[in-house]
Each structure stands twice: as structure tokens, then as C-alpha cells.
DRENSEPA-155926 format. One record per residue (C-alpha): residue in one letter; y, x, z. Coordinates in steps of 0.1 Angstrom, whole numbers, padded with zeros to 4 digits, always signed. Each point is the difference from the previous one (the first is absolute). Layout:
aYXZ...
This chain:
m+0033-0270+0028k-0036-0005-0011s+0011-0001-0037l+0019+0033+0005e-0030+0015+0017r-0021-0009-0030l+0026+0014-0023a+0001+0033+0019g-0038+0003-0004a+0001-0009-0037l+0028+0022-0012p-0011+0032-0016k+0010+0029+0022a+0001+0038+0000e-0004+0021+0032l+0022+0031+0000h-0003+0012+0036v-0034+0005+0015h-0017+0031+0014l-0037+0002-0010e-0009+0017+0033g+0019-0028+0017t-0024-0026-0015l-0029+0014+0020e-0014-0030+0019p-0015+0008+0034e-0035-0010-0011m+0002+0026-0028v+0013+0026+0025f-0032-0005+0020f-0022-0001-0030l+0013+0033-0013a+0001+0016+0034k-0038-0008+0004k-0006+0014-0035h+0017+0033+0008g-0009+0003+0037v+0036-0003+0011n+0005-0010+0037l+0027-0026+0005r+0018-0006+0032f-0004-0038-0004p-0033-0017+0008n+0001-0024-0030a+0021-0014-0028s+0014-0028+0022a+0013+0025+0026l+0016+0020-0028r+0018-0030-0014k+0013-0009+0035a+0016+0034+0001y+0023-0010-0029q+0030-0004+0023f+0028+0023-0009q+0033+0010+0016d+0014+0018-0031l-0010+0018-0032q-0014+0030+0017s-0023-0020+0023f-0015-0016-0031l-0003+0033-0019d-0020+0016+0028l-0027-0027-0004y+0003-0001-0038y-0008+0037-0003e-0028-0003+0025g-0016-0028-0020a+0004+0019-0033g-0021+0028+0015v-0032-0019-0010l+0008+0003-0037r-0021+0031-0010d-0013-0003-0036r+0006-0015-0034e-0021-0031+0007d+0020-0007+0032f+0033+0000-0020h-0017-0021-0027q-0011-0026+0025l+0033-0001+0018t+0020-0005-0033l-0024-0026-0014a+0000-0020+0032y+0038-0002-0003m-0002-0012-0036d-0026-0026+0010r+0022-0013+0028v+0033-0003-0019a-0017-0017-0029r+0000-0031+0023d+0038+0002+0004g+0010-0005-0036v+0007+0037-0004w-0003+0013-0036h+0015+0034+0003v+0000+0026+0028e+0017+0034+0005p-0017+0014+0031f+0009+0032+0019f-0024+0025+0014d+0006+0031+0022p-0018+0031-0013q+0011+0022+0028t-0017-0023+0026h-0033+0009-0016t+0004+0035-0014a+0011+0012+0035r-0035-0010+0012g-0017+0019-0028v-0006-0028-0024a+0005+0012-0036m+0028-0015-0020r-0024-0009-0027e-0021-0021+0024v+0030-0020+0010v+0016-0006-0034e-0032-0007-0019g-0013-0024+0027v+0033-0019+0000l+0001-0001-0038s-0036-0013-0003g+0008-0028+0025l+0031-0010-0019r-0019+0000-0033e-0028-0021+0014g+0025-0024+0015e+0018-0004-0033k-0033-0007-0018k-0010-0026+0026h+0033-0018+0005g+0023+0010-0028i+0025+0016+0024t+0020+0027-0016w+0012+0030+0020r+0021+0031+0003l-0007+0027+0026i+0025+0018+0022p-0010+0030+0022c+0025+0006+0028f+0011+0031+0019l+0000-0002+0038r+0035+0005+0012h-0009+0012+0035l-0016+0031-0017s+0020+0028-0017e+0013+0000-0035d-0021+0031-0006d-0031-0021+0009a+0012-0027-0024r+0005+0026-0028q-0036+0013+0005t-0012-0036-0001w+0019-0005-0032k-0018+0030-0016e-0033-0016+0010l+0010-0033-0015l+0012+0014-0033p-0034+0000-0017f-0001-0038+0005r+0036-0008-0008e-0008-0021-0030h-0015-0025+0024f+0032-0004+0020s+0031-0020-0007a+0022+0014+0027i+0000+0022+0031g+0011-0015+0034l+0011+0011+0034d-0013-0017+0032s-0008+0005+0037s+0025+0003+0028e+0037-0001-0010k+0014+0012+0033g+0010+0037-0003n-0013+0001-0036p+0028-0010-0024p-0005-0003-0037s+0020+0032-0006k-0028+0020+0016f-0020-0005-0032t+0026+0006-0027r-0017+0030-0017v-0035-0015-0003f+0015-0033-0013e+0018+0020-0027e-0033+0015-0010v-0016-0034-0002r+0028-0014-0022a-0002+0032-0022a-0037-0009-0006g+0010-0034-0013l-0009-0022+0030r+0023-0025+0017t+0007+0002+0037v+0001-0026+0028a+0006+0004+0037h-0003-0019+0033a+0035-0003+0014g+0020-0024+0021e-0028-0011+0022e+0004+0022+0031g+0029+0018-0016p+0035-0014-0005a+0015-0013-0032s+0013+0036-0007s-0037+0011-0005i-0002-0024-0029r+0030+0016-0016e-0014+0034+0006a-0033-0008-0016l+0019-0014-0031e+0024+0029-0002k-0022+0030+0011l-0034-0010-0013h+0011-0022-0029v-0025-0026+0009v-0003-0031-0022r-0014-0023+0027i+0006-0002+0038d-0030-0008+0022h+0011-0023+0029g+0037+0004-0002v+0008-0029+0023r+0027+0018+0018c+0022+0000-0031v+0015-0032+0016e+0019+0023+0023d+0021+0012-0030p+0013-0029-0021e+0012+0023-0027l-0035+0014-0003v-0014-0035-0003r+0024-0007-0029e-0010+0033-0016l-0037-0008+0003a+0006-0034-0015k+0021+0012-0029k-0024+0028-0010r-0031-0021+0006i-0015+0027+0022p-0032-0015+0014l-0007-0003+0038t-0036-0003+0009t+0004-0017+0034c-0030-0008+0024p+0010-0029+0023l-0030-0002+0023s+0000+0038+0003n+0036+0000+0010v-0007-0025+0028r-0031+0018+0012l+0018+0033+0001c+0030-0015+0018v+0025+0005-0027y+0007-0037+0006q-0010-0020+0030k-0011-0030-0020l-0005-0009-0036s+0029-0024-0001d+0023+0030+0005h-0012+0017-0032p+0026+0004-0027l-0022-0008-0029k+0017-0033-0008k+0034+0015+0004l-0009+0028-0024l-0014-0025-0026d+0032-0021+0002a+0021+0032-0004g-0018+0007-0033v-0020+0030+0012s-0033+0007-0017v-0019-0004+0032t-0038-0006+0003a-0024-0009+0028n-0031+0021+0006s-0027+0007+0025d+0004+0037+0009d-0032+0005+0021p-0014-0035+0002p-0028+0002+0027y+0024+0017+0024f+0029-0024-0006g-0016-0034-0001g-0001-0009-0037y-0005+0008-0036l+0025-0008-0027l-0002-0038+0000e+0002-0001+0037n+0032+0019-0002w+0013-0025-0025l-0011-0030+0020g+0015+0014+0032c+0034+0005-0017l-0002-0034-0016r-0004-0017+0034e+0022+0022+0022l+0028+0007-0024a+0001-0035-0016l-0005+0014-0035e+0005-0024-0029k-0018-0003-0033k+0026+0021-0017h-0007+0028+0025l-0037+0000-0006i+0005+0002-0037q+0025+0028+0003l-0024+0019+0024a-0027-0002-0026k+0022+0011-0028n+0014+0029+0021s-0035+0012+0007f-0006+0006-0037e+0035+0011-0008g-0003+0027+0027s-0033+0011-0013f-0008+0029-0023l-0015-0023-0026p+0016+0002-0035q+0029-0024-0006k-0021-0020-0025d-0027-0006+0027q+0027-0009+0025e+0014-0026-0023t-0034-0015-0006w-0004-0005+0038f+0035-0015+0003e-0011-0026-0026k-0032-0007+0020i+0019-0004+0032e+0023-0025-0016r-0029-0020-0013v-0017-0001+0034a+0033-0010+0016a+0006-0028-0025t-0034-0016+0007a+0004+0002+0038a+0003-0033+0018
């Protein structure tokens, strides 16, 4: 087991499912709250961290949006993003494709330019410091209307050269992918790819709906595909990536315990599945902690770790040539592992 843990840490990895607002550590929440004179309902960072006990996705989102309220200016978004890059550099992560939620901030009067330019400057500094490459993905909030999403898309258009895709996140219940068909058509017409959260709260049919109605090229979460064996076969055949988040799935009660998670079954079925952190401070671990948890609780083997690493780059928006370079590096690291 120790040798596999070392291998998990050493393998080059890409993170494809992480929300920048969800990387906000309690200590930074209090630092920014003091900076902006924001009153919090928790006395200190320790008390806030103890509140990270969730019954479902919505109970998490309520606290998530409350915490994001301390992000007010460009420097805040820069610090948030750079702190994430600094942290994942310790996990053997060499490429990231983070999400951010513009509507969470513009609804509070924060200018889109403040958000986007702050995030971009943090990513650029992180790349300069650590050599971590990146692609950036704004997401529409699905609990809001499609008209709201279309307005947000108009505000994002001046910055579209900095984005690799547009995503869809927030609460699935009552907000199916088909609710956003028109705005996703506009996004694709502008030359951007689309991704969507589906099959976390929602059933396997929500994954099909995202693929067929929104024409997404990647499914975020997607674990409930296991309810539809034909869908699993289709995902495997077409190599449609699933960006699963194991620790998140347990904390949000999608599964009662990590040993119930279908990650290993999906790997064995040939699905291009990855393991990611989602919102790490809230769910108990960054990328490597998700890998190590799955290694221990799912009895992953060396071949599974190698495939997870390869899938993380195959599912990325890096050029094919760059992906192949990472495949070669992964093989070299695996070959030298004890």
C-alpha cells in the first residue's frame, strides 16, 4: 500500500473539477471579511470549519454562497486563485481547469471585469511559480433562469478568448439541462465547448439530457450513470470524460461511504473517469487526498492509478500533442515506481 501511495503522489495529474469559490479556506474567509467589514455569523475560522456537515447538495450550497460573499475585488480573486495553485502544486498536479461562478458575484454588484481579471492574474502567477498550465471555465448557475444565464454570457463575451468552455453547475433538482438549451447554443455558436454537472443529484437520464440537449463534451460528476448500463457502455465507447469527486459525493450523501463509490467499477468498464476535489475545504481533501482515499477504500491497483492519471489529461482541453507528452511522462514515472 505504501508504494502505491507514493506512486499516487508522484504521478503527474490534471484536475478537471474544482470550483475556485469552493477552495476558499475558512482562514481566508475571515481575512477577507475583516478587509471588507463583512459580519460573519461564525465567531472564528474553527467554528466555520465545524459547520461543514451537510445533508445534501443544497445544504452545502447555502454555506458556499455565504462564504463567497467576502470576495469583493480583483485582489481577492487573485489571492483565492493563487492560493489554490500553491496548494495543488504539492499534489503532483500539472494542469488545472477550474470553474468559477460569475453570477454569484455580479448579483452582489461586483463587476465582471474584477472577477475575471483577478482569476486570470492568479492563474498566470501560479503558472509562473509552479509550471502548472490551466484552462478556465465560467459556469452558469442552474437555479437561476436561462435569461439570467444569457445576460451573464453577454457580459462574459469580451473575455471569451480566455475561456476553454462554459459550464453549468449548482442544484440539479428542478433544474434540468434542457432549461439552458438556447444559451448553450449561443455558447457553441461562439466557438466554445460546453460541459455540465449532471448525474450527481439527478438520475442517469440527466446525463443523457446534457449530452443530447446541451451537446456537452464532458460530464461533471456523472456517477449515477451506473444506474443505466447502456449509458455506461456508451460513455466508455465514446470516451466521454466523467469528472467525479469522491470525497464530495460522500460528504453530500450521494454515497454513505467511500467504499460504495463506483470509481473503480467505471475504470474497469473502460470509462474515461477522473477523480477530483470539487470544493476541497468543504469536503475534506484536495486532489491527492481524493486519490488516496479511493486507493485505500476501493482497493485500487497500480493499473487504476496509471489510468486515472492518463484519463485526467485525456479528458482535459489540452492539445492532443500535449496530452501525449503527459501520457509518456506518466508511463516513465510508473515504470520507475517500486
